[in-house]
N, C-alpha and C positions, 0 to 999 in steps of 0.2 A: 438576558439569556446569553451566556458566553458560548462561543463557538470555537472549536479547535479542529484544525485540519492536520492530518498526518498522512504522509505518503509512505507506502510500503513497497519495497522493491526486492528483487531476487538476488541482487548483488551482495557480496560479502561486505563486512564492515569497512575494510580498507578501500575497496572500490567505491563504496558510498561516500567515504571521506574525500577521496580524490574527485569525485563528481562535484561535490559541494565547493571544492577549492580550485578547480581547474581553470575557470574563467570568471574573473571578477565582474564581468558585464552580465553574467547570468546569476540571478539570485533566486533562492528558494525560500519563500515566505513561511514555509511550514517545516516541521521536523521530518527527516527522512529515516525510516526504519529499515535496517538491513535484515532480510529474512532469507538467507541462502538455503536453508533447510526446508523452506516452504511451510513451516509450522503454522504461521498466522494465516497463510492462504488456505490451508486445509481447515483450520478452525472456523474460518468464516465461509467455508464451502466455495472458495474461489480457486478450485483446483479440478482439472479434468483428469480423473483417474484413468480413463481409457487412453487418452493421448499422453498422459504423464506430464502435463504442463500446467502452469498457473493461468488463471483467467483474470480479466479486468473486473474490479469490483468497486462500487461506490456505496457507502453506507452513511446513514444518519443515525447516530446513537445518542440518546438523551442522557442527561446527567446521572440518571439511575442505572445506566448501562443497557437499557432496552433499545433494540434495533427498531427504529421508526420507519426507515426506508432502506431498501437495498436494490441494487441493480448489478447483476453479474452477467458478463458476456465475454465471448471470445474477442469481440471488437472493443477498442477503447471508446469511452464516452458514449 
């Protein structure tokens, strides 16, 4: 069973690129997705419409695209 981890952030593409390259001692073993419009956050219901801000979310999605586990919170992890 293959596992892929992707991190989604609110920074724009250029800021995400700078983050990856700013310090060689820090490595990101997963792809980073730039989502400054919060489209992905809203699609996965990781957005607080009342506060107008993104939430933290962790998802386990199977190879067929089914969400098997989700945790959404205002607090990380």
